[in-house]
C-alpha positions in Angstrom: 0.0 0.1 0.0 1.6 3.3 -1.1 0.9 6.9 -0.1 1.3 8.7 3.2 2.7 7.2 6.4 0.0 5.6 8.5 -1.3 7.8 11.4 -1.9 5.5 14.3 -3.1 8.4 16.5 -6.2 8.5 14.3 -6.9 4.8 15.2 -6.9 5.5 18.9 -9.0 8.6 18.3 -11.5 6.5 16.4 -11.7 3.9 19.1 -12.3 6.6 21.7 -15.6 7.4 20.0 -16.8 3.8 20.4 -18.4 2.0 23.3 -16.1 0.1 25.7 -17.4 -3.3 24.4 -16.7 -2.2 20.8 -13.2 -1.1 21.7 -12.5 -4.5 23.3 -13.7 -6.4 20.3 -11.8 -4.2 17.8 -8.5 -4.3 19.7 -8.8 -8.1 19.9 -9.6 -8.3 16.2 -6.6 -6.3 15.1 -4.3 -8.2 17.6 -5.6 -11.5 16.0 -5.1 -10.0 12.5 -1.5 -9.1 13.4 -0.8 -12.5 14.9 -2.4 -14.4 11.9 -0.4 -12.4 9.3 2.9 -12.4 11.3 3.0 -8.6 11.9 5.1 -7.9 15.0 3.8 -4.4 15.6 0.7 -2.4 14.8 2.8 -0.1 12.6 4.0 -3.0 10.6 0.5 -4.1 10.0 -0.5 -0.5 9.0 2.4 -0.3 6.5 2.3 -3.8 5.0 -1.4 -4.8 5.2 -3.6 -4.8 2.1 -6.7 -6.6 0.6 -4.7 -9.8 0.1 -3.7 -9.8 3.8 -7.4 -9.5 4.8 -8.2 -12.4 2.4 -5.6 -14.6 4.1 -6.9 -13.5 7.5 -10.5 -14.6 6.5 -9.1 -18.0 5.2 -7.4 -18.7 8.6 -10.7 -17.7 10.5 -12.5 -20.2 8.4 -9.9 -22.9 9.1 -10.5 -22.3 12.8 -14.3 -22.7 12.3 -15.0 -19.1 13.5 -18.7 -18.4 13.0 -19.5 -16.3 9.9 -21.0 -13.4 12.0 -17.9 -13.3 14.2 -15.6 -13.4 11.2 -17.7 -10.6 9.6 -17.2 -8.5 12.8 -13.4 -9.1 12.8 -13.1 -8.1 9.2 -15.1 -5.0 9.9 -12.7 -4.1 12.6 -9.7 -4.4 10.2 -11.5 -2.4 7.5 -12.2 0.4 10.1 -8.5 0.3 11.2 -7.2 0.9 7.6 -9.8 3.6 7.1 -8.9 5.3 10.3 -5.1 5.5 9.5 -6.0 6.9 6.0 -5.1 3.6 4.1 -8.7 2.6 3.1 -9.0 -0.9 1.4 -11.0 -1.4 -1.7 -14.6 -2.2 -0.6 -15.4 -4.2 -3.6 -12.3 -6.4 -3.1 -13.2 -6.9 0.6 -16.8 -7.8 -0.1 -15.7 -10.5 -2.5 -14.2 -12.7 0.1 -15.9 -11.4 3.3 -18.1 -14.2 4.9 -21.8 -13.5 4.6 -23.5 -12.9 7.9 -26.1 -15.3 8.9 -29.4 -13.8 9.6 -30.6 -15.0 13.1 -34.3 -15.4 12.8 -36.6 -16.4 15.6 -39.5 -18.9 14.9 -42.2 -18.8 17.7 -44.6 -21.7 18.2 -48.3 -21.1 17.5 -50.8 -21.5 20.3 -54.0 -23.5 19.6 -56.3 -20.4 19.7 -54.1 -18.6 17.2 -53.9 -21.7 14.9 -57.7 -21.8 14.9 -58.0 -18.1 13.9 -55.3 -18.6 11.2 -57.1 -21.6 9.6 -60.4 -19.6 9.6 -58.8 -16.5 8.2 -56.8 -18.3 5.4 -58.4 -19.4 2.0 -60.0 -22.8 1.9 -57.2 -24.8 0.3 -54.3 -23.0 2.1 -56.3 -23.1 5.4 -56.6 -26.8 5.1 -52.8 -27.2 4.5 -52.1 -24.9 7.6 -54.5 -27.1 9.6 -52.6 -30.2 8.4 -49.3 -28.7 9.5 -50.7 -27.9 12.9 -52.3 -31.2 13.6 -49.4 -33.4 12.2 -46.2 -31.5 12.7 -44.8 -32.5 9.4 -42.4 -30.4 7.4 -43.8 -28.2 4.7 -41.9 -30.1 2.0 -43.2 -33.4 3.3 -46.8 -32.1 3.4 -46.7 -30.9 -0.2 -45.4 -34.3 -1.4 -48.3 -36.4 0.1 -50.5 -38.1 -2.4 -54.1 -39.4 -2.1 -52.8 -43.0 -1.8 -50.8 -42.0 1.2 -54.0 -41.3 3.2 -55.9 -43.8 5.3 -59.0 -42.0 6.4 -61.3 -44.9 7.2 -59.3 -46.5 10.0 -59.1 -45.6 13.6 -57.2 -43.4 14.1 -57.0 -41.9 10.6 -53.4 -41.7 9.4 -51.0 -40.6 6.6 -47.8 -42.1 5.5 -45.1 -39.4 5.2 -41.8 -39.7 3.5 -39.3 -38.2 5.9 -37.2 -35.4 4.3 -34.0 -36.0 6.2 -33.8 -39.8 6.1 -36.0 -40.8 3.1 -37.8 -43.3 5.3 -41.6 -43.6 5.6 -43.3 -43.0 8.9 -46.9 -43.1 10.1 -48.6 -39.9 11.4 -52.0 -39.9 12.9 -54.7 -37.4 12.1 -57.3 -35.9 14.6 -60.9 -36.5 13.7 -61.7 -32.9 12.7 -58.8 -32.8 10.2 -59.7 -36.3 8.8 -63.3 -35.1 8.0 -62.0 -32.1 6.1 -59.6 -34.3 4.2 -62.3 -36.8 3.2 -64.2 -33.9 1.5 -61.1 -32.4 0.0 -59.8 -35.6 -1.7 -63.1 -36.9 -2.8 -62.5 -36.4 -6.5 -58.7 -37.1 -6.5 -57.0 -40.1 -8.0 -54.6 -42.3 -6.1 -51.4 -40.6 -7.5 -52.8 -37.0 -7.3 -51.1 -34.7 -4.8 -53.3 -33.8 -1.7 -52.0 -30.3 -1.6 -51.6 -29.2 -5.2 -51.5 -26.2 -7.5 -54.8 -24.8 -8.4 -56.7 -26.9 -10.9 -53.7 -29.3 -11.4 -53.5 -32.2 -8.8 -50.3 -33.4 -10.4 -48.3 -30.3 -9.7 -47.3 -29.5 -6.1 -48.4 -26.2 -4.5 -45.8 -23.4 -4.5 -44.3 -23.2 -1.0 -43.9 -19.5 -1.3 -47.6 -19.2 -1.8 -48.1 -21.0 1.5 -45.9 -18.4 3.4 -47.8 -15.7 1.7 -51.1 -17.2 2.6 -50.0 -17.5 6.3 -48.9 -13.8 6.4 -52.2 -12.7 5.0 -54.1 -14.7 7.6 -51.9 -13.4 10.3 -52.5 -9.8 9.1 -56.3 -10.4 9.2 -56.2 -11.5 12.8 -53.7 -8.8 13.8 -50.8 -11.1 14.7 -48.4 -10.3 11.8 -45.1 -9.2 13.4 -41.4 -9.1 12.3 -38.9 -11.1 14.2 -35.9 -9.6 16.1 -33.7 -9.7 12.9 -36.2 -7.4 11.2 -35.8 -9.5 8.0 -38.3 -12.2 8.7 -41.5 -12.9 10.7 -41.8 -14.5 14.1 -44.4 -17.0 12.8 -43.7 -19.1 9.7 -44.9 -22.5 8.4 -42.2 -24.1 10.6 -43.9 -22.6 13.7 -46.6 -25.3 13.3 -44.0 -28.0 13.6 -42.7 -26.4 16.8 -46.1 -26.1 18.2 -46.9 -29.8 17.4 -43.8 -31.0 19.3 -44.6 -28.7 22.2 -48.2 -29.8 22.4 -47.3 -33.5 22.4 -44.7 -32.9 25.1 -47.2 -31.0 27.3 -49.7 -33.7 26.9 -47.2 -36.3 28.3 -46.4 -38.1 25.1 -43.2 -40.2 25.4 -40.1 -38.4 24.0 -39.2 -41.4 21.7 -42.8 -41.3 20.3 -42.6 -37.5 19.6 -39.2 -38.1 17.8 -40.8 -40.8 15.6 -43.9 -38.7 14.8 -41.9 -35.6 13.8 -39.3 -37.6 11.9 -36.3 -36.8 14.0 -33.4 -39.3 14.1 -33.2 -41.1 17.4 -29.6 -42.1 17.1 -28.7 -45.6 18.3 -32.3 -46.0 19.5 -33.2 -46.3 15.8 -31.5 -49.7 15.7 -32.8 -51.0 19.0 -36.1 -49.3 19.6 -39.1 -50.9 17.8 -42.4 -49.2 18.8 -45.5 -51.1 17.9 -48.4 -49.4 16.2 -50.5 -49.8 19.4 -47.7 -48.2 21.4 -47.6 -45.1 19.1 -51.5 -44.8 19.0 -51.7 -45.0 22.9 -49.1 -42.2 23.3 -50.6 -40.1 20.5 -54.1 -40.3 22.0 -52.9 -38.3 24.9 -52.5 -35.2 22.7 -55.4 -35.8 20.3 -57.9 -33.6 22.2 -55.6 -30.6 22.2 -54.7 -31.1 18.5 -58.2 -30.8 17.5 -59.2 -27.3 16.3 -63.0 -27.8 16.0 -63.1 -27.8 19.8 -61.7 -24.3 19.8 -65.0 -22.9 18.5 -66.4 -23.1 22.1 -63.5 -21.3 23.5 -63.4 -18.8 20.7 -67.1 -17.9 21.3 -66.6 -17.6 25.1 -63.5 -15.4 24.5 -65.5 -13.3 22.0 -68.3 -12.8 24.6 -65.7 -11.7 27.3 -64.0 -9.3 24.8 -67.4 -7.7 23.8 -68.5 -7.3 27.4 -65.2 -5.8 28.5 -65.1 -3.4 25.5 -68.7 -2.4 26.2 -68.0 -1.6 29.9 -64.8 0.2 28.9 -66.7 2.4 26.4 -69.4 3.3 28.8 -67.0 4.1 31.6 -64.8 6.2 29.4 -67.8 8.1 28.1 -68.8 8.9 31.6 -65.3 10.1 32.4 -65.3 12.4 29.3 -68.7 13.9 30.4 -67.4 14.5 33.9 -64.1 16.1 32.8 -65.8 18.2 30.3 -68.3 19.5 32.8 -65.5 20.2 35.3 -63.6 22.0 32.7 -66.6 24.1 31.8 -67.7 24.9 35.3 -64.5 25.4 37.2 -61.8 26.5 34.7 -61.2 29.6 32.7 -59.5 29.1 29.2 -56.2 30.2 30.6 -56.3 28.1 33.8 -52.9 26.4 34.3 -54.5 22.8 34.3 -56.9 23.4 31.4 -54.4 22.0 28.8 -54.0 18.8 31.1 -57.7 18.2 31.2 -58.1 18.7 27.5 -55.4 16.2 26.9 -57.1 13.6 29.3 -60.4 14.1 27.4 -58.7 13.6 24.0 -56.9 10.4 25.2 -60.2 9.0 26.6 -61.9 9.7 23.4 -59.1 7.9 21.5 -59.4 4.8 23.7 -63.2 4.8 23.2 -62.7 4.7 19.4 -60.2 1.7 19.8 -62.6 -0.1 22.2 -65.5 0.3 19.7 -63.5 -1.6 17.1 -63.9 -4.8 19.2 -67.6 -4.5 19.5 -70.0 -6.6 17.7 -73.1 -4.8 16.1 -75.5 -5.9 19.0 -73.1 -4.4 21.6 -72.8 -1.2 19.7 -76.6 -0.9 19.5 -76.7 -1.6 23.3 -74.5 1.3 24.0 -76.6 3.6 21.7 -79.8 2.5 23.3 -78.4 3.5 26.6 -78.0 6.9 25.3 -74.6 7.4 26.6 -73.6 8.9 30.0 -76.1 11.1 31.8 -75.5 14.8 31.3 -74.7 16.5 34.5 -76.6 19.8 35.0 -74.6 22.8 35.9 -74.8 23.5 39.6 -76.3 26.9 40.6 -73.8 29.8 41.1 
């Protein structure tokens, strides 16, 4: 690297503007860089280092199995070092071999009440697939590969043969009664080799997985549950969330861990060679979770919750209306326009009205009519002066 001599004072000045933790990481990264490249001093690194040196540094980090995110952070420290001492590296050259950061995304499980709302909010065919993911815990790719001949809907319990993605071994997964009833109607006109979850009007072509994710996000938006995850680049609920929910539901129901591993298609290590679960064993364990895997029973809970929400919102609206009337009367009767607390009272009234508007959104038509029939809060007459 040619040009002016490196100014190491600028590096120290740059570090002084960063947090203590960033200083610690950057100093460690530069020390590791010098050690890896054989530079005895920081000045030698400043004078001799270049893009090729950074490439060798990255190669050594990879040999040591340093995580991509960590390696990316170390490279950033080196780039900042050379920028600070006025020997900037070529950014295009650096990007060419800098390890890509892995986006850390979170995938939350889905509670049964939310799964029920999602299935209802989604379109009919996508809703059935999402219901299937919830009730079986299969991978999305496994679900989209299931054919009509893989289903056994007239046995007790109903079941499906799934080809496990990771091991390419078939496994039996049992179906709750409500899902089996939907599937009977759905596959009534399909031929044995037709895909159960297929592209529109073409049972020989699998459904596009991206469309499943889009359908899930639309349903989540409808029910007010669409949220980004902590990375900001994904969503906290994805099709894989149904699989996590299935495992959690089975575990909470007391299903044996080996049975859970079998049903979700996880490798059991050495147990695969020695453990042979009979069909009756699998059914007996799975029966423990069947009641909580059924979404049709959520209708009762959903109606009860809807009733509670409506009653709560009605009481809230009526109480806030009464509050607004009282505060408005107090403002009119006891405060002049320039009173020092007049602005505070006006803000309280505005906030109460905003909350009334929010609560009204949760009310069904009959509850809104009930409030209107009540005529709102009683108007206080102005006391005699």
